C-alpha positions as CSV (number, residue, x, y, z in Angstrom):
1,M,45.8,40.0,-16.0
2,R,44.1,43.3,-14.3
3,T,45.2,43.6,-11.2
4,L,44.0,46.1,-8.6
5,V,46.2,47.4,-5.8
6,L,45.7,48.6,-2.6
7,D,46.9,49.5,1.2
8,V,45.3,48.6,4.1
9,S,47.0,49.2,7.5
10,G,45.8,49.8,11.2
11,D,46.2,49.8,15.0
12,Y,44.8,46.2,15.5
13,A,44.0,43.1,14.1
14,Q,43.1,40.2,14.4
15,F,41.9,37.3,11.8
16,K,40.6,34.4,14.1
17,K,42.3,31.0,13.0
18,P,39.1,28.4,13.1
19,Y,40.4,26.2,15.4
20,S,40.8,28.4,18.2
21,P,37.3,29.7,19.1
22,M,37.3,30.0,22.9
23,S,41.1,31.7,22.9
24,P,41.2,33.4,19.4
25,V,44.8,33.7,17.9
26,S,45.2,35.3,14.7
27,Y,46.8,34.5,11.2
28,P,49.8,37.1,10.7
29,F,48.1,38.5,7.5
30,P,44.3,38.8,6.1
31,P,43.7,35.4,4.3
32,P,41.9,35.6,1.1
33,T,38.7,35.1,2.2
34,A,39.0,38.1,4.6
35,V,39.9,40.5,1.9
36,L,37.1,39.3,-0.5
37,G,35.3,40.6,3.3
38,M,36.7,43.9,3.0
39,L,36.3,45.1,-0.9
40,G,32.6,43.8,-0.5
41,A,32.6,46.2,2.5
42,I,34.9,48.7,0.0
43,A,32.0,48.0,-2.7
44,G,29.2,48.7,-0.4
45,Y,27.9,44.9,-1.3
46,S,25.4,43.3,1.4
47,K,26.7,40.5,3.8
48,A,24.3,37.9,2.0
49,D,25.7,38.5,-1.5
50,Y,29.5,40.2,-1.7
51,A,31.1,36.8,-2.1
52,R,28.4,35.8,-5.5
53,R,29.2,39.9,-6.5
54,L,33.2,39.5,-6.1
55,G,33.6,36.2,-7.8
56,W,34.6,34.3,-5.0
57,D,35.4,31.2,-7.4
58,T,37.5,33.1,-9.8
59,A,38.9,35.9,-7.7
60,R,43.0,35.8,-6.5
61,I,44.6,37.4,-4.1
62,G,48.3,38.7,-3.2
63,I,49.0,39.4,-0.1
64,R,52.5,41.7,1.1
65,L,53.0,42.3,4.4
66,L,54.3,45.9,4.8
67,A,55.5,45.9,8.6
68,P,56.9,43.4,10.7
69,V,54.7,40.5,12.3
70,R,53.8,42.0,15.8
71,V,51.5,40.3,18.5
72,F,50.6,40.7,22.0
73,H,47.6,39.5,24.2
74,A,45.3,41.0,26.0
75,A,41.7,40.3,28.0
76,I,38.7,40.9,26.4
77,N,35.8,41.6,28.5
78,L,32.8,39.8,27.1
79,L,29.1,40.0,27.6
80,Q,27.3,36.4,27.9
81,T,23.6,37.7,25.9
82,K,22.3,34.9,25.4
83,D,20.5,34.5,28.5
84,G,22.2,36.6,31.0
85,T,20.3,40.3,29.6
86,D,17.4,41.9,29.1
87,V,16.4,42.9,25.3
88,F,18.6,46.1,25.9
89,F,21.8,44.2,26.8
90,R,21.3,45.2,30.4
91,P,22.6,42.6,33.0
92,R,20.0,40.8,34.7
93,A,20.3,41.6,38.5
94,G,22.4,39.2,40.6
95,Q,24.1,37.7,37.8
96,N,27.8,37.7,36.5
97,T,27.4,38.1,32.8
98,H,30.9,39.1,32.1
99,T,34.0,36.3,31.2
100,Q,37.5,37.4,30.4
101,V,38.7,35.6,26.9
102,P,42.7,36.1,26.1
103,Y,43.1,37.4,22.9
104,E,45.7,37.7,20.4
105,F,46.1,40.7,18.5
106,L,48.6,42.1,15.4
107,R,49.8,45.5,16.7
108,E,50.4,48.1,13.6
109,P,49.9,45.4,10.7
110,A,50.1,47.2,7.2
111,Y,49.5,45.0,3.9
112,R,49.5,45.6,0.2
113,L,46.8,43.8,-1.6
114,Y,46.6,42.7,-5.2
115,V,42.8,41.5,-6.3
116,A,42.9,39.9,-9.6
117,G,39.9,37.6,-11.2
118,L,37.4,39.9,-10.5
119,P,34.1,40.4,-12.2
120,E,34.2,43.3,-14.5
121,V,31.5,45.2,-13.0
122,A,32.4,44.5,-9.7
123,A,36.0,45.6,-10.2
124,E,35.0,49.3,-11.6
125,D,33.1,49.5,-8.0
126,V,36.0,48.5,-6.3
127,Q,37.8,51.0,-7.8
128,R,35.4,53.8,-8.3
129,E,34.8,53.8,-4.7
130,L,38.6,53.7,-3.3
131,K,39.6,56.2,-5.8
132,A,37.1,58.9,-4.3
133,G,38.6,57.7,-0.7
134,R,35.5,56.1,0.6
135,S,34.1,53.0,1.5
136,G,30.7,51.8,1.3
137,Y,30.7,50.0,4.7
138,T,33.1,50.4,7.4
139,V,36.4,48.4,6.6
140,T,38.0,46.2,9.4
141,L,40.8,44.2,10.0
142,G,38.8,41.2,10.8
143,L,37.1,42.3,14.4
144,A,34.6,45.2,14.2
145,S,36.8,47.1,16.7
146,C,39.9,47.1,14.5
147,L,39.2,49.9,11.9
148,A,41.3,49.7,8.8
149,D,42.9,53.0,7.3
150,V,42.9,51.9,2.8
151,T,44.9,53.7,0.4
152,W,44.1,53.3,-3.5
153,I,47.7,52.2,-5.1
154,G,46.7,51.7,-8.5
155,T,45.7,49.1,-11.0
156,G,48.3,47.1,-13.0
157,D,48.9,44.2,-15.4
158,A,49.8,41.2,-13.7
159,A,52.2,39.1,-16.3
160,P,53.9,35.8,-15.5
161,I,57.1,35.3,-14.5
162,T,59.3,32.1,-15.8
163,D,62.4,33.0,-14.0
164,A,64.2,29.7,-12.3
165,E,64.8,31.9,-9.4
166,W,62.8,34.8,-7.5
167,T,62.8,37.0,-4.5
168,T,59.3,38.3,-3.2
169,R,57.8,39.9,-0.5
170,A,54.4,38.7,-0.3
171,V,53.2,35.7,1.0
172,V,54.3,32.7,-0.8
173,P,52.2,29.3,-1.7
174,L,53.6,26.2,-1.3
175,V,52.9,24.3,-4.5
176,P,54.7,21.1,-5.7
177,G,57.5,22.4,-7.8
178,L,58.5,25.5,-5.5
179,E,61.2,25.9,-3.1
180,V,61.6,28.4,-0.1
181,D,65.2,29.3,0.5
182,Y,64.9,29.5,4.5
183,E,67.9,31.9,5.8
184,N,69.3,31.2,9.2
185,G,68.7,33.5,11.9
186,R,64.7,34.7,10.5
187,R,61.4,33.8,11.9
188,Y,58.9,32.2,9.5
189,Q,55.5,31.0,9.6
190,R,54.1,27.8,7.5
191,L,50.2,27.6,7.7
192,R,47.1,26.4,6.1
193,V,44.7,29.8,5.4
194,P,41.5,29.5,3.8
195,T,41.5,30.6,0.0
196,A,37.9,30.2,-1.2
197,M,34.6,30.6,0.7
198,D,30.9,31.0,-1.2
199,G,28.0,33.1,0.1
200,E,27.2,30.3,2.9
201,R,30.3,30.6,4.5
202,V,31.6,27.0,3.4
203,V,34.8,27.2,2.4
204,H,35.6,25.3,-0.3
205,R,39.8,25.7,-0.7
206,Y,42.9,25.7,1.3
207,Q,46.5,26.6,0.5
208,E,49.2,26.0,2.3
209,V,51.9,29.2,2.4
210,V,54.7,30.1,4.3
211,V,55.5,34.0,5.3
212,A,58.7,35.7,6.6
213,E,57.6,37.9,9.8
214,D,60.1,40.8,9.5
215,G,58.1,41.3,6.4
216,L,61.7,41.1,3.9
217,S,62.3,39.5,0.8
218,V,61.6,35.7,0.5
219,R,64.0,33.9,-1.6
220,G,63.5,30.5,-3.7
221,Q,63.5,28.3,-6.7
222,G,60.7,26.8,-9.5
223,G,57.0,27.6,-9.0
224,S,56.5,27.8,-13.0
225,G,52.9,30.0,-13.5
226,Q,52.8,30.7,-9.6
227,L,54.5,33.8,-10.1
228,F,53.7,37.4,-11.3
229,E,55.1,41.1,-11.6
230,V,53.0,43.8,-10.8
231,H,54.4,47.5,-10.3
232,G,57.8,46.2,-10.4
233,E,56.7,43.7,-7.9
234,T,56.9,39.8,-7.8
235,L,53.9,38.1,-6.2
236,A,52.0,34.9,-6.3
237,F,47.8,35.0,-5.8
238,L,46.3,32.9,-3.5
């Protein structure tokens, strides 16, 4: 299975969890739905059709943390634009149109992304832009203000792994038959992330996963058919 490999990093990231609209908290890594948005920006696809052109229902994403999860909170000044400003977004006289909202951000995040299952044309478009060191649109880590650095690593063939025991630094999907060995003294997050979203922004599939906050290896057993090897790294696609 042909797999594109790239690194993304930045000073800040914010991948908002959907149940926190008023005081946004972040996933510790970009969900596959956010990764497809990054790929669409790289390829220069429009917001209206990037999901279709990238094959949202067949694309497979593997995610590895290259840096520990570091979280901090900041109050962001937001401007109420619905009826508190004029057509040039200038506050109306005598109205307090600003509000401070607490946000959770990730500090200096870095990830390695493994992308498989893209249509051939889309894979070629993404690979061409990455090799040239450019992107059709600005790539961000969640919010528009969280700019991303993107580095092309290469392509590889994802070969299935059938070993009973495994070690990986990637995000691990919790599926029947797969067991994770949790080590004392380390912090893990177990959470449910969206993995497939159509062009209307309707989520069709969620997956429960586990990730080590320190970015180090996770060990486990089982999960035949879920694990692959790419460039000497063991990973699971979400």
